C-alpha positions as CSV (number, residue, x, y, z in Angstrom):
1,M,-66.7,82.5,71.2
2,T,-65.3,84.2,74.3
3,S,-64.5,87.6,72.7
4,K,-67.3,89.3,74.6
5,F,-66.0,87.9,77.9
6,L,-62.4,88.9,77.2
7,N,-63.7,92.5,76.5
8,L,-64.9,92.7,80.1
9,D,-62.7,94.5,82.6
10,D,-60.4,92.2,84.7
11,K,-62.4,92.6,87.9
12,K,-65.6,91.3,86.2
13,Q,-63.8,88.5,84.5
14,K,-62.4,87.4,87.8
15,L,-65.8,87.5,89.5
16,I,-67.2,85.2,86.8
17,L,-64.2,82.8,86.8
18,D,-64.1,82.6,90.6
19,A,-67.8,81.8,90.7
20,A,-67.5,79.2,88.0
21,I,-64.4,77.6,89.6
22,K,-66.2,77.3,92.9
23,E,-69.4,75.8,91.4
24,F,-67.6,73.3,89.0
25,G,-65.1,72.4,91.7
26,N,-67.7,71.7,94.4
27,E,-70.4,70.2,92.3
28,G,-68.8,68.7,89.2
29,Y,-69.9,69.5,85.6
30,E,-73.2,67.7,85.6
31,K,-74.5,69.1,88.9
32,A,-73.1,72.6,88.5
33,S,-75.7,75.3,88.2
34,T,-75.3,78.2,85.8
35,D,-77.9,80.0,87.9
36,T,-75.6,79.8,90.9
37,I,-72.6,80.9,88.9
38,A,-74.5,83.9,87.5
39,N,-75.9,84.9,90.9
40,S,-72.5,84.5,92.6
41,A,-70.9,86.7,89.9
42,G,-73.6,89.3,90.2
43,I,-74.8,89.0,86.6
44,S,-77.8,87.6,84.8
45,K,-77.9,84.1,83.4
46,G,-78.5,85.7,80.0
47,S,-75.3,87.7,80.3
48,L,-73.4,84.5,81.2
49,F,-74.6,82.7,78.1
50,N,-74.0,85.8,76.1
51,Y,-70.3,85.4,77.0
52,F,-70.0,81.6,76.7
53,T,-73.1,80.5,74.7
54,N,-73.7,77.4,76.9
55,K,-72.6,75.6,80.1
56,L,-70.2,73.3,78.3
57,N,-68.3,76.2,76.6
58,L,-68.0,77.9,80.0
59,Y,-66.7,74.7,81.6
60,L,-64.1,74.2,78.9
61,Y,-63.0,77.7,79.1
62,V,-62.6,77.4,82.9
63,L,-60.8,74.1,82.5
64,E,-58.2,75.5,80.1
65,H,-57.8,78.6,82.3
66,V,-57.0,76.7,85.4
67,I,-54.7,74.2,83.7
68,V,-52.6,76.9,82.0
69,A,-52.5,79.1,85.2
70,I,-51.4,76.2,87.4
71,N,-48.9,74.8,84.9
72,N,-47.3,78.2,84.5
73,E,-47.0,78.8,88.2
74,V,-45.5,75.3,88.8
75,L,-43.0,75.7,86.0
76,E,-42.0,79.1,87.3
77,E,-41.2,77.6,90.7
78,I,-39.4,74.6,89.1
79,S,-37.2,76.9,87.1
80,K,-35.9,78.4,90.4
81,I,-34.5,75.1,91.7
82,D,-30.7,75.3,91.8
83,D,-29.9,71.8,93.1
84,Q,-27.7,69.8,90.7
85,D,-28.7,66.3,91.8
86,F,-31.5,64.4,90.1
87,Y,-33.1,63.1,93.2
88,D,-32.8,66.4,95.1
89,R,-34.5,68.1,92.2
90,L,-37.2,65.4,92.0
91,K,-37.9,66.0,95.7
92,K,-38.4,69.7,95.2
93,I,-40.5,69.3,92.1
94,S,-42.7,66.8,93.9
95,L,-43.2,69.2,96.8
96,I,-43.9,72.1,94.4
97,K,-46.6,70.1,92.7
98,H,-48.1,69.0,96.0
99,K,-48.2,72.5,97.4
100,S,-49.9,73.6,94.2
101,F,-52.6,71.0,94.8
102,M,-53.1,72.2,98.4
103,K,-53.2,75.8,97.3
104,Y,-55.7,75.2,94.5
105,P,-57.9,72.3,95.6
106,L,-61.0,73.4,93.6
107,E,-59.0,74.0,90.4
108,N,-57.2,70.7,90.6
109,R,-60.5,68.9,91.4
110,I,-61.9,70.3,88.1
111,I,-58.9,69.1,86.2
112,Q,-58.9,65.6,87.7
113,S,-62.6,65.3,87.2
114,F,-62.3,66.1,83.5
115,F,-59.7,63.4,82.9
116,I,-61.4,60.8,85.0
117,S,-65.0,61.3,83.8
118,P,-65.2,64.0,81.1
119,P,-68.6,65.4,80.1
120,K,-70.3,64.0,77.1
121,S,-69.5,65.6,73.7
122,T,-65.9,66.5,74.8
123,D,-64.0,63.7,73.1
124,E,-62.5,66.2,70.7
125,S,-61.3,68.3,73.6
126,L,-59.4,65.5,75.3
127,D,-56.3,65.7,73.1
128,K,-56.3,69.4,73.3
129,F,-56.2,69.4,77.1
130,K,-53.8,66.4,77.4
131,K,-51.0,68.5,75.9
132,Y,-51.4,70.8,78.9
133,Y,-52.1,68.1,81.5
134,E,-49.5,65.5,80.6
135,P,-45.8,66.3,81.4
136,D,-43.9,67.9,78.6
137,P,-41.0,65.5,77.6
138,Q,-38.7,68.4,76.8
139,I,-39.4,70.1,80.2
140,I,-38.8,66.8,82.0
141,K,-35.5,66.4,80.1
142,D,-34.3,70.0,80.7
143,Y,-35.4,70.3,84.4
144,L,-34.8,66.8,85.6
145,I,-33.4,64.0,83.5
146,K,-30.2,65.8,82.5
147,Y,-29.3,66.0,86.2
148,L,-29.1,62.2,86.6
149,D,-25.4,61.6,86.8
150,E,-24.6,58.1,85.6
151,S,-21.3,58.0,87.3
152,K,-23.1,57.9,90.7
153,L,-25.1,54.8,89.8
154,R,-24.3,51.4,91.3
155,D,-22.6,48.9,89.1
156,G,-25.1,47.1,86.9
157,I,-27.7,49.9,87.1
158,T,-28.2,51.9,84.0
159,K,-29.7,55.4,83.6
160,E,-32.8,53.7,82.1
161,D,-33.0,51.4,85.1
162,A,-32.9,54.3,87.5
163,L,-35.5,56.2,85.6
164,F,-37.8,53.2,85.3
165,I,-37.6,52.4,89.1
166,T,-38.2,56.1,89.9
167,Y,-41.1,56.6,87.6
168,T,-42.8,53.3,88.6
169,L,-42.7,54.3,92.3
170,F,-44.0,57.8,91.6
171,E,-46.8,56.6,89.4
172,G,-48.0,54.5,92.4
173,L,-47.7,57.5,94.7
174,I,-49.6,59.8,92.4
175,K,-52.4,57.2,92.0
176,R,-52.6,56.9,95.8
177,Q,-52.7,60.6,96.3
178,T,-55.3,61.1,93.5
179,E,-57.6,58.5,95.2
180,L,-57.2,60.3,98.5
181,N,-57.9,63.7,97.0
182,S,-61.0,62.3,95.2
183,I,-62.7,62.1,98.6
184,T,-63.8,65.6,99.3
185,S,-65.6,67.6,102.0
186,G,-66.7,71.1,101.3
187,N,-64.0,73.2,99.7
188,K,-61.1,71.2,101.2
189,P,-59.8,67.7,100.3
190,L,-60.8,65.3,103.0
191,G,-57.7,64.0,104.8
192,A,-55.4,66.6,103.4
193,D,-52.8,65.7,106.0
194,E,-53.0,62.0,105.0
195,A,-52.4,63.0,101.4
196,I,-49.1,64.6,102.1
197,V,-46.5,62.1,100.9
198,D,-43.3,61.9,102.9
199,F,-41.2,62.7,99.8
200,D,-38.0,62.8,101.8
201,K,-38.4,59.2,102.9
202,Y,-39.4,57.7,99.5
203,I,-36.8,59.7,97.6
204,E,-34.0,58.8,100.0
205,V,-34.9,55.1,99.6
206,L,-34.7,55.6,95.8
207,K,-31.5,57.6,95.9
208,Y,-29.5,55.2,98.0
209,G,-31.0,52.2,96.2
210,V,-29.5,53.2,92.9
211,Y,-26.5,55.3,93.9
212,K,-23.1,54.0,95.0
213,E,-22.2,54.1,98.7
């Protein structure tokens, strides 16, 4: 389906992808204009559909492209963390993910929009993209959970307790941040400063709540 697009030189591919990311990120799928995308990329609308057949196929291609690219970049940064403590690693992982959101606001807006309100006729695509979007259990285990030292835990607190408390708090923080980031203005998330979670404060509360003195 995208073989003709992939046969284009890298510069032309980038022009089309950048134009599509900007339009889908700013307008959402329903309001996005393929005319605008084609004009911004310097090609005809006929050429655009020759590469992707229709608007939905273009959107799904862009969605997969941004998910994979962001995930790969985030994982590469996470792999460089050398801290040996669970909560110190969690702090750095959280900051890496937050910086990624601030670096790629349009791309992340496309991703969030798809999982909050996907276009019609994409039910079969949900499972495909969830495997990219949802955290990989093996990666979480290798880069985070294995660093939780049970000997540091307070009496009566198990490893499962510590993980449950930690994940519950972070689910709430992620939900709050997502809600803030859903309010947009132009190309930049509105209230970007407000969306910056004070990871140090929250993680220190967690750390000293479950660790021994």
